[in-house]
Every structure is written in structure tokens, then in C-alpha cells.
C-alpha positions as CSV (number, residue, x, y, z in Angstrom):
1,M,-26.6,31.8,32.5
2,K,-28.1,30.0,29.6
3,N,-28.4,33.3,27.6
4,R,-24.8,34.1,28.3
5,L,-23.6,30.7,27.1
6,F,-25.8,31.0,24.0
7,A,-24.3,34.4,23.2
8,T,-20.8,33.1,23.6
9,A,-21.5,30.2,21.2
10,I,-22.8,32.7,18.6
11,L,-19.7,34.8,18.9
12,I,-17.4,31.8,18.6
13,T,-19.4,30.7,15.5
14,I,-19.1,34.1,13.9
15,A,-15.3,34.2,14.7
16,L,-14.8,30.8,13.1
17,I,-16.7,31.9,10.0
18,L,-14.6,35.0,9.7
19,C,-11.4,33.0,10.3
20,T,-12.3,30.5,7.6
21,S,-13.1,33.3,5.1
22,S,-9.8,35.0,5.9
23,A,-7.9,31.7,5.5
24,S,-9.3,31.0,2.1
25,G,-9.1,34.6,0.8
26,E,-11.2,36.1,-2.1
27,T,-11.0,35.5,-5.8
28,L,-10.1,38.5,-8.0
29,T,-10.4,38.3,-11.8
30,V,-8.3,40.1,-14.4
31,G,-9.1,40.5,-18.2
32,G,-12.3,40.5,-20.1
33,S,-15.2,42.9,-20.0
34,D,-16.9,41.3,-17.0
35,A,-13.6,41.1,-14.9
36,Q,-13.0,43.1,-11.8
37,F,-9.7,44.4,-13.1
38,Q,-8.1,45.0,-16.5
39,T,-4.5,44.8,-15.4
40,I,-2.7,42.5,-13.0
41,Q,-1.1,45.3,-11.2
42,Q,-4.5,46.7,-10.3
43,A,-5.5,43.3,-8.8
44,L,-2.2,43.1,-6.9
45,D,-2.8,46.5,-5.4
46,A,-6.3,45.6,-4.3
47,A,-5.5,42.0,-3.1
48,R,-5.0,40.9,0.5
49,N,-2.9,38.0,1.8
50,K,-4.2,34.6,0.6
51,D,-6.3,36.0,-2.2
52,L,-6.5,34.2,-5.5
53,I,-6.0,36.3,-8.7
54,Q,-7.3,34.6,-11.8
55,V,-5.9,36.0,-15.0
56,R,-7.7,35.3,-18.2
57,A,-6.1,34.7,-21.7
58,G,-4.4,37.7,-23.2
59,T,-1.0,39.5,-23.1
60,Y,-0.1,41.6,-20.0
61,T,2.9,43.8,-20.3
62,G,5.0,45.0,-17.4
63,N,7.1,43.5,-14.6
64,L,5.4,42.3,-11.5
65,V,6.4,42.2,-7.8
66,L,4.5,39.9,-5.4
67,S,4.8,41.4,-2.0
68,K,1.7,39.7,-0.5
69,Q,0.9,36.0,-0.1
70,I,-1.0,35.6,-3.4
71,T,-2.0,32.8,-5.7
72,L,-1.5,34.1,-9.3
73,E,-3.3,31.7,-11.7
74,G,-3.5,31.8,-15.4
75,V,-6.7,30.6,-17.1
76,G,-6.3,29.8,-20.8
77,G,-2.5,30.5,-21.0
78,P,-2.1,34.2,-20.6
79,T,1.2,35.8,-21.3
80,L,3.2,37.9,-18.9
81,R,5.5,40.0,-21.0
82,G,8.4,41.7,-19.3
83,E,10.0,45.1,-20.0
84,R,13.3,43.6,-21.3
85,Q,14.9,44.8,-18.1
86,G,14.9,43.2,-14.7
87,S,12.9,40.1,-13.9
88,V,9.4,39.6,-15.2
89,V,8.0,38.4,-11.9
90,T,9.8,38.9,-8.5
91,V,8.4,37.1,-5.5
92,L,9.1,38.8,-2.1
93,A,6.3,37.2,0.0
94,H,6.4,33.7,1.3
95,D,3.8,31.0,0.3
96,C,2.9,32.4,-3.1
97,V,1.7,30.3,-6.1
98,I,2.3,31.1,-9.8
99,R,0.8,28.7,-12.3
100,G,-0.5,28.5,-15.8
101,F,1.4,31.4,-17.5
102,V,3.6,32.0,-20.5
103,I,6.4,34.3,-19.2
104,E,8.8,36.1,-21.5
105,R,11.1,39.0,-22.2
106,S,13.2,39.3,-19.1
107,G,16.2,41.7,-18.9
108,G,19.7,40.7,-20.0
109,D,21.9,41.5,-17.0
110,L,23.5,38.4,-15.6
111,T,24.8,40.2,-12.5
112,A,21.4,41.5,-11.7
113,E,19.8,38.0,-11.9
114,D,17.4,39.1,-14.6
115,S,14.9,36.1,-14.7
116,G,11.6,35.0,-15.8
117,I,10.8,34.4,-12.1
118,L,13.0,35.6,-9.3
119,L,12.3,34.1,-5.9
120,K,13.5,35.9,-2.8
121,S,11.1,34.2,-0.5
122,S,10.3,30.6,0.6
123,K,7.6,27.9,0.4
124,N,6.3,29.0,-3.0
125,Q,4.8,26.8,-5.7
126,I,5.9,27.5,-9.3
127,E,4.1,25.1,-11.6
128,D,2.8,24.5,-15.1
129,N,4.4,27.6,-16.6
130,E,6.2,28.1,-19.9
131,L,9.2,30.5,-19.8
132,R,10.8,31.6,-23.0
133,D,13.1,34.4,-24.1
134,V,14.5,34.8,-20.6
135,L,18.1,35.1,-19.3
136,Y,17.7,33.0,-16.2
137,G,14.5,30.9,-16.1
138,I,13.7,30.6,-12.4
139,Y,16.2,32.0,-10.0
140,L,16.1,31.0,-6.3
141,Y,18.0,33.5,-4.2
142,R,18.1,32.3,-0.6
143,S,14.8,30.7,-1.2
144,S,14.0,27.4,0.5
145,G,11.1,24.9,0.7
146,N,9.7,25.6,-2.8
147,A,8.0,23.3,-5.2
148,I,9.1,23.9,-8.8
149,Q,7.1,21.6,-11.0
150,R,6.1,20.9,-14.6
151,N,7.5,24.1,-16.1
152,R,9.0,24.4,-19.6
153,I,12.0,26.7,-19.8
154,R,13.8,27.8,-23.0
155,G,16.5,30.4,-23.0
156,R,17.9,32.6,-25.8
157,P,19.6,30.4,-28.4
158,E,20.8,33.4,-30.3
159,L,23.3,34.1,-27.4
160,K,26.5,32.2,-26.8
161,S,26.4,29.7,-24.1
162,G,28.4,31.8,-21.6
163,E,26.1,34.8,-22.1
164,R,23.0,32.9,-21.0
165,G,21.8,32.2,-17.4
166,A,20.8,28.8,-16.0
167,G,17.3,27.4,-16.5
168,L,17.0,26.9,-12.8
169,H,19.6,28.7,-10.7
170,L,19.7,28.0,-6.9
171,W,21.9,29.9,-4.6
172,D,21.9,29.3,-0.8
173,S,18.5,27.6,-1.2
174,H,17.7,24.4,0.6
175,H,15.1,21.6,0.7
176,N,13.4,22.5,-2.6
177,K,11.6,19.9,-4.8
178,I,12.3,20.3,-8.5
179,E,10.2,17.9,-10.6
180,D,9.0,17.2,-14.1
181,N,10.5,20.3,-15.7
182,V,11.8,20.6,-19.3
183,I,14.8,22.9,-19.9
184,S,16.8,23.8,-23.0
185,E,18.9,26.5,-24.7
186,Q,20.3,27.8,-21.4
187,R,23.9,27.9,-20.1
188,D,23.2,25.2,-17.5
189,G,20.0,23.3,-17.1
190,M,20.1,23.4,-13.3
191,Y,22.9,25.2,-11.4
192,I,23.0,24.4,-7.7
193,Q,25.5,26.4,-5.5
194,S,25.9,26.3,-1.7
195,C,22.6,24.3,-1.3
196,S,21.6,21.2,0.6
197,G,18.7,18.9,0.9
198,N,17.3,19.5,-2.6
199,E,15.4,16.8,-4.5
200,I,15.5,16.9,-8.3
201,R,13.4,14.3,-10.1
202,R,12.0,13.5,-13.6
203,N,13.4,16.5,-15.4
204,R,14.5,16.6,-19.0
205,V,17.4,18.8,-20.0
206,F,19.0,19.1,-23.4
207,N,20.9,21.4,-25.8
208,L,23.0,23.4,-23.3
209,R,26.3,23.3,-21.5
210,Y,25.9,21.3,-18.3
211,G,22.5,19.6,-17.7
212,L,23.0,19.6,-13.9
213,H,25.9,21.5,-12.2
214,Y,26.6,21.2,-8.4
215,M,29.0,23.5,-6.8
216,N,29.8,23.3,-3.0
217,S,26.5,21.6,-2.3
218,N,26.0,18.6,0.0
219,Q,23.4,16.0,0.6
220,N,21.3,16.4,-2.5
221,V,19.4,13.8,-4.4
222,F,18.6,13.6,-8.1
223,E,16.7,10.7,-9.7
224,D,14.9,9.7,-12.9
225,N,16.2,12.7,-15.0
226,L,17.2,12.7,-18.6
227,F,20.3,14.7,-19.7
228,R,21.0,14.5,-23.4
229,D,22.8,16.4,-26.2
230,N,24.8,18.7,-23.9
231,V,28.5,19.4,-23.4
232,A,28.2,17.4,-20.2
233,G,25.2,15.6,-18.8
234,A,26.1,16.6,-15.2
235,A,29.0,18.1,-13.4
236,I,29.4,17.5,-9.7
237,M,32.1,19.7,-8.2
238,Y,33.3,20.2,-4.6
239,S,30.2,18.5,-3.3
240,N,29.7,15.6,-0.9
241,R,27.1,12.9,-0.2
242,I,25.2,13.4,-3.4
243,E,22.9,10.4,-4.3
244,F,21.8,9.9,-7.9
245,R,19.7,7.0,-9.3
246,R,18.0,6.0,-12.5
247,N,19.2,9.0,-14.5
248,A,20.1,8.8,-18.2
249,F,23.1,10.7,-19.5
250,V,22.9,10.3,-23.3
251,R,24.8,11.5,-26.3
252,N,26.7,14.3,-24.6
253,R,29.4,14.9,-27.2
254,G,31.8,17.5,-28.4
255,F,35.2,18.8,-27.4
256,S,35.9,17.8,-23.8
257,S,32.4,16.3,-23.4
258,F,31.2,13.9,-20.6
259,G,28.2,12.0,-19.5
260,I,29.0,12.9,-15.9
261,L,32.0,14.7,-14.5
262,F,33.3,14.6,-10.9
263,Q,35.7,17.1,-9.4
264,D,36.9,16.9,-5.8
265,C,33.9,15.1,-4.2
266,D,33.4,12.6,-1.4
267,E,30.9,9.9,-0.5
268,L,28.6,9.8,-3.5
269,V,26.3,7.0,-4.5
270,A,25.5,6.3,-8.1
271,E,22.9,3.5,-8.8
272,E,21.0,2.2,-11.8
273,N,22.0,5.1,-14.1
274,F,22.4,4.9,-17.9
275,I,25.5,6.5,-19.3
276,V,25.4,5.9,-23.0
277,D,26.9,7.3,-26.2
278,N,29.0,10.0,-24.7
279,A,32.5,11.1,-25.7
280,T,33.6,10.1,-22.1
281,G,31.0,8.4,-19.9
282,I,32.4,9.1,-16.5
283,F,35.2,11.6,-15.8
284,M,36.7,11.4,-12.3
285,E,39.3,13.7,-10.7
286,A,39.8,13.7,-6.9
287,L,36.7,11.6,-6.5
288,R,36.8,9.7,-3.2
289,N,34.8,7.0,-1.3
290,T,32.1,6.8,-3.9
291,I,30.2,3.7,-5.0
292,F,29.0,2.9,-8.5
293,R,26.4,0.1,-8.4
294,R,24.2,-1.4,-11.1
295,N,24.8,1.3,-13.7
296,T,25.0,0.7,-17.5
297,I,27.9,2.4,-19.2
298,A,27.6,1.7,-22.9
299,N,28.8,2.8,-26.3
300,N,31.0,5.6,-25.1
301,D,34.3,6.5,-26.7
302,V,35.9,6.1,-23.2
303,A,33.8,4.5,-20.5
304,V,35.7,5.8,-17.5
305,Q,38.5,8.3,-17.4
306,M,40.1,8.7,-13.9
307,F,43.0,10.5,-12.4
308,A,45.2,8.8,-9.9
309,S,43.9,11.4,-7.4
310,S,40.7,9.4,-7.3
311,D,40.8,7.3,-4.2
312,A,38.9,4.3,-2.7
313,N,36.0,4.2,-5.1
314,V,34.0,1.0,-5.8
315,F,32.5,-0.3,-9.0
316,T,30.3,-3.4,-8.6
317,E,27.5,-5.0,-10.7
318,N,27.8,-2.4,-13.5
319,N,27.3,-3.2,-17.2
320,F,30.2,-2.1,-19.4
321,I,29.0,-2.7,-22.9
322,D,30.7,-1.9,-26.3
323,N,32.8,1.0,-25.1
324,L,35.6,1.8,-27.5
325,N,37.9,2.2,-24.5
326,P,36.7,0.8,-21.1
327,L,39.2,2.7,-18.9
328,L,41.6,5.6,-19.2
329,V,43.9,6.2,-16.2
330,I,45.8,9.5,-15.9
331,G,48.8,8.5,-13.8
332,R,50.3,5.2,-12.8
333,K,47.4,3.6,-10.8
334,T,44.4,4.2,-8.6
335,T,43.0,2.6,-5.5
336,T,39.7,1.7,-7.3
337,N,38.0,-1.5,-6.2
338,W,36.4,-3.2,-9.2
339,S,34.3,-5.6,-7.1
340,A,32.6,-5.8,-3.8
341,G,31.3,-8.8,-1.9
342,G,32.7,-11.1,-4.5
343,R,30.7,-9.3,-7.3
344,G,32.5,-7.6,-10.1
345,N,31.1,-6.0,-13.3
346,F,29.8,-7.3,-16.6
347,W,32.3,-6.5,-19.5
348,S,31.1,-7.2,-23.0
349,E,34.7,-7.8,-24.1
350,Y,35.4,-10.4,-21.4
351,D,36.2,-13.8,-23.0
352,G,36.8,-15.8,-19.9
353,Y,34.9,-18.9,-18.6
354,D,32.9,-20.0,-15.6
355,L,33.5,-23.7,-14.9
356,D,31.9,-23.7,-11.4
357,Q,28.8,-21.9,-12.8
358,D,28.6,-19.3,-10.0
359,G,28.0,-16.4,-12.4
360,R,31.5,-15.0,-12.1
361,G,34.4,-15.5,-14.4
362,D,37.2,-17.8,-13.2
363,V,39.8,-15.6,-14.8
364,P,40.3,-12.0,-13.6
365,L,39.8,-9.3,-16.2
366,K,42.7,-6.9,-16.8
367,I,40.6,-3.9,-17.7
368,Q,43.1,-2.0,-19.9
369,N,45.2,-3.4,-22.6
370,I,48.7,-2.0,-23.0
371,F,47.7,0.5,-25.8
372,Q,44.9,1.9,-23.7
373,Y,47.2,2.2,-20.7
374,M,49.7,4.2,-22.8
375,E,46.9,6.4,-24.1
376,G,46.2,7.6,-20.6
377,N,49.6,9.1,-20.3
378,Y,50.0,10.0,-24.0
379,P,46.6,11.4,-25.1
380,R,47.6,11.8,-28.8
381,L,47.6,8.1,-29.1
382,R,43.8,8.2,-29.0
383,L,43.9,9.0,-32.7
384,Y,45.1,5.4,-33.2
385,L,42.8,3.7,-30.6
386,D,40.9,1.6,-33.1
387,S,43.6,1.2,-35.7
388,P,45.0,-2.2,-36.9
389,A,48.3,-1.3,-35.1
390,A,46.6,-0.7,-31.8
391,R,44.6,-4.0,-32.1
392,A,47.8,-5.9,-33.0
393,M,49.6,-4.4,-30.0
394,A,46.8,-5.4,-27.7
395,A,46.6,-8.9,-29.0
396,A,50.4,-9.3,-28.8
397,E,50.5,-8.0,-25.2
398,K,47.7,-10.3,-24.2
399,T,49.6,-13.3,-25.6
400,F,53.0,-12.2,-24.4
401,P,52.6,-9.8,-21.4
402,I,56.1,-8.5,-21.3
403,L,55.2,-4.9,-20.9
404,R,53.9,-3.6,-17.6
405,G,50.6,-1.9,-18.0
406,S,47.7,-0.9,-15.8
407,S,47.1,-2.7,-12.5
408,E,43.3,-2.1,-12.7
409,I,41.8,-5.6,-12.4
410,D,38.2,-6.9,-12.0
411,N,38.8,-10.1,-10.0
412,A,35.2,-11.3,-10.2
413,P,33.8,-10.3,-13.6
414,L,30.2,-11.2,-14.2
415,M,29.2,-13.6,-16.9
416,K,25.8,-12.0,-17.5
417,P,24.7,-8.4,-17.6
418,I,22.6,-7.0,-14.7
419,E,19.0,-6.6,-15.8
420,L,17.9,-3.0,-15.7
421,H,14.9,-1.2,-17.2
422,Y,15.6,2.0,-19.2
423,P,12.8,4.4,-18.2
424,Y,12.7,6.2,-21.6
425,A,12.6,3.2,-23.8
426,A,8.9,3.8,-24.8
427,E,9.9,7.2,-26.2
428,Q,12.3,5.8,-28.9
429,R,11.3,6.0,-32.5
430,A,10.0,2.6,-33.7
431,G,12.5,0.7,-35.7
432,R,15.5,3.0,-35.0
433,T,18.0,1.0,-33.0
434,N,21.7,0.7,-32.6
435,G,22.4,-3.0,-33.0
436,G,25.9,-2.7,-31.8
437,L,24.7,-2.5,-28.3
438,M,22.8,-5.8,-28.5
439,V,25.4,-8.0,-27.0
440,T,23.4,-11.2,-26.4
441,S,19.9,-12.3,-26.0
442,L,20.4,-12.1,-22.3
443,L,20.2,-8.3,-22.5
444,T,16.4,-8.4,-22.9
445,L,15.8,-5.7,-20.3
446,T,19.2,-4.0,-20.4
447,A,18.8,-3.7,-24.2
448,A,15.9,-1.3,-23.8
449,A,18.6,1.2,-22.8
450,M,20.9,0.2,-25.6
451,L,18.5,0.3,-28.5
452,M,18.4,3.9,-28.6
453,W,20.3,6.6,-28.9
454,K,20.6,7.6,-32.5
455,G,16.8,8.0,-32.8
456,Q,16.1,9.9,-29.6
457,K,13.1,12.1,-30.0
458,A,13.2,15.8,-29.3
459,W,11.0,17.1,-26.6
């Protein structure tokens, strides 16, 4: 009996050792005279599920397909050079890892999703790669539960914007984490279509069309991202229950440019974002039941442009500072609430008083003057927005309000700005500031966001 139990214990121990070995896989090496393989394809052919393939420095030409559960790891920054057709790396197996490579020369067919990395599986990790000279950067095709982290993606600047793909393109892909990536020279930085549950954090996106573009995607979160020098920082379209916090939408200028654009959306939450130095800060058409709380909207040509189709939105505890035009309404009026819980917004142009010292102005603020109201329905008047005639008309209308203008009123304007910390303040060039945004000494923390934008570093 004892011998039988001892034999059983030995068999169990051997089985556990074999299982552990199988779970961790083997390490295969590629490149160099002492490596097991000279090409990655040879290693892929020989590999089994859960093996690690370490690729040493060098240039490896040819498209790759990962059909096994593999970790593909670059050592010393090797280059995977595609064949200028198709995708450089296509991942078909679940739970793969790709890290540490330079990936270049994808094909040029938008309809075939030619990409640096094309994911057609789930639960992969794509991290610490540099993608360049690619049509799409990383394309997620019905690919969920992935971690896309710390990649640098640069498209093809020689192509027109409409001929490029997105840096990160997600289609029918859910619950992905997209973090700490840098994207430029693509059509859109991140294009999200028919996706839910994705988390997008700490990415930097610049020099392209839309930094972030949602289409028919619900219940997504994006936080702590920087979108600068694009046609639009972000476009949220036909999507509901999006939450976005602590993002910066900076210097998005050009013809029909916006910090952030909303089209036909419901129940969004925008908190502690910085929307600064854009042609139009916030553009709203058919945006409903959305709350803007503790955001800084500063130094834009137009702070907020909204259509009368926008319904039941709330602005509370936001900083509106030194915008050329605080509000442009297309149509007669909206159902916007400019305060909540007795708390309105801070307006740098507010000249009211606070006799009871409760932090709120005793005189409501009529957000638009008559000239700005007229501009909303006669756009050509924008040419004269800062002219002596426009200022004279505004002053006259304020003194003798005989013309009926906008009904947009903040009934509880704040006397002091909300203190917020701009997360990219440390990255500004020393000594390069825009003093026009320094409203008062009370803006000590908020001013970190305002000191910027003309001296923004390139990443």
C-alpha cells in the first residue's frame, strides 16, 4: 500500500513538472551566429503555444502571421520590414504578445486594412513598439480584451489625410485598454466604431485630422490624453454614455476646426478637461442630457457653438476665460442650463458684484451680447466680431437693451475661477507664456493651463 502511494506521488510530481514546463513554454532565439534560427519565420514554424521568440537587433524582411499563442519579443530594437503589401504582422491566435520592435512598410490598401499590426484575435499585448511608414498603425478587427501600450505610431505624411488610415482603428472591438501611445501623421489618431467598454488613457495625438473619433460606440472612457494641432481634437458622433476627464484639447485650428465636436449623442460626462486655443472650443449639434463640469475653456475664437437641437445640457463650475466669443447659438434658443445646485460658471468678462460674499455674482450674466447673438444666425458677421463697430453695438445694447437677443443666462456666475491643475504644464518651454490668459492672481493653479499654448513642445 505504501509503495503504491509513493508511486502515485511520484507520478503526480512528474505531471506537475511537465505541466509547469508546458505552461511557461520554451525560449527560441533569432539572429546572430549563436542563435537557433536566422529568420523569424523559421522560429514561428518551430514554435509551440506559449513559446517565447526573442529576436535580436537587425532587419527582418517579410510579412508575418501569428497563428499560435506566441510572445514575440525584440531585443535591441530589431526592425520588422513588410513587403509593401498586406499587413506586416497579422495576429490570428489569442493571448499573443508583441513588444520591442520597429515595424514598417505595410501595404497601401485601405479596404484590405493594410496595417503595421492587424489583430484578428483577442487578449493580446502590443507594447513598446515603434510603427512607421504604415497605412493603419494597429487595426483591431473584432478583437477584444487587448492591452495596447507605449507604442509610437507615425503614418505617411506624404499622403493626403483622406488617403491615410487611423493610428489605432477599432471595429467591433470591446473592453480594450489603450494607454501611453504617441500617434501622429495619420488620418485619425484613434478611430472607434461600434465598440463598447474601451478605456483610453494618457495618449498623445497630434498633426492629423481627428485626434479621437467615436462612431456608434457607447460606454467608453477616455482620460488624461493630449490632443493638439489637429483639425479637431476629438469628434464624438452617434455615441452615448461617453465619459471623458482631464484631457487637453489644444491649438486645433484651421478651416472648420474644433477642440471637441459632438454630433447626435446622449448622456455624456465631461469633467476637468482643458479646451484651449482652438478655432471653436466646443461644437454641439443634437447633443442631449450631457453635463460639463469643472472644465477650462480658454482663449478660443468661439468657446461654445451650439445648435438649438442640443437639449437639456448642463454647464456648471467651468472656467470660461478670454474667449473672443463665449457662445454662438445657431437658432433662436436652447434648453441649456448654465448652473446646477446654485453654482454657475466663471466668466473672465463678468463685471458684476458679490455683496453677500457667497462666491456667486448677485447679477445674472447674459452670456451673449447682441452682436454675438446676430453672428450665430448670420455667420459672415464673424469678420467684424472684434471690430470697433461690434464693441460699440455691444456696449450700447448693454446700456439700452432695446433689442431682443439670446436668452442664454448664467444665473449664478462664479466670482473666482475653479482651481484645476493642467497635467502638461511641466512640458512647456520655460519663459514662453501667453499672458493674455492670466486673468488674476487667483488663477495660480488654473494658470498652469493658460500659460501655454504657443510654446508647446513637439513630441
